[in-house]
C-alpha positions in Angstrom: 8.0 -119.2 -75.5 8.1 -120.8 -71.9 11.9 -121.6 -72.1 12.3 -118.2 -73.8 9.8 -116.4 -70.6 11.8 -118.6 -68.4 15.2 -117.0 -69.7 13.9 -113.4 -69.3 13.2 -114.4 -65.9 16.8 -115.5 -64.9 18.9 -112.5 -66.8 16.9 -109.8 -66.1 18.0 -109.6 -62.3 21.7 -110.6 -63.5 21.3 -107.4 -66.0 20.2 -105.1 -62.9 22.9 -106.8 -60.3 25.8 -105.6 -63.2 24.1 -102.1 -63.6 24.1 -101.7 -60.1 27.5 -103.0 -59.9 29.3 -100.3 -62.6 27.1 -97.5 -61.3 29.1 -98.5 -57.6 32.8 -98.5 -59.2 32.2 -95.1 -61.2 30.5 -93.5 -57.9 33.6 -94.6 -56.5 36.6 -93.5 -58.4 34.7 -90.1 -58.6 34.4 -89.8 -55.2 38.8 -90.8 -54.8 39.8 -88.0 -57.8 37.6 -85.2 -55.7 39.1 -86.6 -52.5 42.4 -86.4 -54.1 41.8 -83.2 -55.5 41.0 -81.8 -52.5 43.8 -83.3 -50.7 45.7 -81.4 -53.2 44.0 -78.0 -53.0 44.7 -77.9 -48.9 47.9 -79.2 -49.3 48.9 -76.5 -51.9 47.2 -73.6 -49.5 48.9 -74.5 -46.4 52.4 -74.2 -48.5 51.6 -71.1 -50.2 50.5 -69.5 -46.3 53.8 -71.6 -45.1 56.0 -69.3 -47.7 53.7 -66.2 -47.2 54.8 -66.3 -43.5 58.4 -66.8 -44.0 58.4 -63.9 -46.9 56.8 -61.7 -44.0 59.4 -62.8 -41.2 62.1 -62.2 -43.5 60.8 -59.2 -44.5 60.4 -57.8 -40.8 64.1 -59.0 -40.6 65.8 -57.1 -42.6 64.2 -54.3 -41.6 64.9 -54.3 -38.4 68.6 -54.9 -39.5 68.9 -51.9 -41.4 71.6 -49.3 -40.4 72.8 -45.6 -41.8 76.5 -45.2 -41.6 78.2 -42.0 -42.3 81.7 -42.4 -43.8 84.3 -39.2 -44.2 87.7 -38.5 -44.6 90.0 -40.2 -47.1 88.1 -42.9 -49.0 86.5 -42.8 -52.8 83.4 -41.8 -52.0 82.5 -40.2 -48.9 78.6 -40.6 -48.1 76.1 -42.0 -46.0 75.5 -46.0 -46.5 72.7 -48.5 -45.9 74.0 -51.4 -43.7 73.2 -54.4 -42.3 73.8 -54.3 -38.3 76.2 -56.6 -37.2 78.8 -55.9 -40.0 81.8 -54.7 -39.5 83.9 -51.1 -40.6 85.7 -52.9 -43.0 82.4 -53.6 -44.6 81.4 -50.1 -44.8 84.7 -49.1 -46.2 84.6 -51.6 -49.0 80.8 -49.7 -49.8 82.8 -46.8 -49.8 85.3 -47.7 -52.5 88.1 -47.8 -50.1 91.2 -46.0 -48.7 92.7 -43.2 -50.8 96.3 -43.7 -50.7 96.6 -41.3 -48.5 94.7 -42.3 -45.9 96.3 -43.3 -42.7 94.6 -47.2 -42.5 97.0 -47.7 -39.1 94.3 -45.3 -37.1 91.3 -47.1 -38.1 90.0 -50.3 -36.2 88.3 -52.4 -39.3 87.0 -54.9 -36.5 84.8 -52.7 -35.2 81.1 -53.0 -35.3 78.7 -51.2 -37.0 76.4 -49.2 -35.2 73.5 -46.9 -36.4 74.0 -43.3 -37.3 77.7 -43.8 -36.9 80.2 -41.5 -38.0 83.4 -43.1 -39.6 86.3 -40.3 -40.4 89.2 -41.9 -41.9 92.4 -39.6 -41.2 95.1 -38.7 -44.4 98.4 -39.4 -43.3 100.4 -37.2 -40.9 96.7 -35.6 -39.7 95.9 -35.5 -36.2 94.3 -38.8 -35.0 90.2 -39.7 -35.2 88.4 -42.6 -34.3 85.1 -44.1 -35.3 82.6 -41.6 -33.4 79.6 -43.3 -31.7 76.3 -42.1 -31.9 74.8 -39.8 -29.2 77.2 -41.2 -26.6 76.3 -38.2 -24.4 72.8 -37.3 -23.8 72.1 -33.7 -22.8 73.0 -34.1 -18.7 76.4 -35.0 -19.9 75.4 -38.8 -18.9 77.5 -41.8 -20.9 75.5 -43.9 -23.2 76.9 -47.3 -22.3 75.9 -48.9 -25.7 77.4 -46.7 -27.9 80.3 -44.9 -25.8 83.7 -46.1 -27.7 87.1 -47.0 -25.9 88.5 -43.7 -24.9 84.8 -42.8 -23.9 83.9 -45.4 -21.7 87.6 -44.1 -19.7 85.9 -41.1 -18.8 84.0 -43.3 -16.1 85.0 -43.1 -12.5 87.0 -46.5 -12.1 86.7 -47.5 -15.5 90.6 -48.0 -17.2 91.3 -49.7 -20.5 90.4 -53.3 -19.7 87.3 -52.8 -18.1 86.5 -50.5 -20.9 87.1 -53.2 -23.3 85.3 -55.4 -21.0 82.1 -53.5 -21.7 82.7 -53.8 -25.4 83.2 -56.8 -25.3 80.3 -57.6 -23.2 78.0 -56.0 -25.5 79.1 -57.0 -28.9 78.5 -60.6 -27.6 75.4 -60.3 -25.8 73.8 -57.1 -27.2 73.0 -53.7 -25.9 72.4 -53.4 -22.1 69.2 -52.7 -20.8 70.3 -50.8 -17.8 73.2 -49.6 -16.0 73.2 -52.9 -13.3 73.9 -55.1 -16.4 77.3 -53.8 -16.5 77.6 -56.3 -13.0 77.5 -59.0 -16.0 81.1 -57.9 -17.6 84.1 -59.2 -16.1 86.0 -57.2 -13.7 82.7 -55.3 -12.7 81.4 -55.5 -9.3 79.1 -53.5 -7.3 81.9 -51.8 -5.3 82.9 -50.5 -9.0 79.7 -49.7 -10.8 78.5 -47.8 -7.4 81.6 -45.2 -8.2 80.0 -44.5 -11.6 76.5 -45.3 -11.5 75.1 -41.8 -11.3 77.3 -41.0 -15.1 76.0 -43.4 -17.4 72.7 -44.2 -19.1 71.2 -46.8 -21.4 69.0 -46.3 -24.4 
């Protein structure tokens, strides 16, 4: 009996230690699972937020680039086409089904960049020459908008010939719209003396 009592006294602390150890191990495993679930949940939230931001940026970008082009004349389907800013006349002609057989394609600049509210008229062979018409190249007081005027329209400015007009168009195609008339000084061939000759004849908007 004394030996049994002594055995119980020895085994009881060992059993208690085993139970405590088992409890600690189980608690640790549960804690690790919870931490991992929390980490996955946090990562997923961040990923979804990033996706939402990218979608919003893409949507805003697309909205800013939408322009409307009116195509008339010798094309398969005349009409107003919704295009993306930065595309060329060729792109909207393709959208209109291409040229009719009677179209005088030699009188159309297919490489010209599209501008919002642009009217593109395609003449037939033998018809009087028409060109891409830029929107609102003149305002109410007769001043020329240097951001939309065509090559020929720019040559109406005092002291501006074909080469300077081409320079103005090339500059705005490469750098975007002019913010103020003085920006024309950045165009090759136009200095202060030349600009002063026609600065009162131009506007930007």
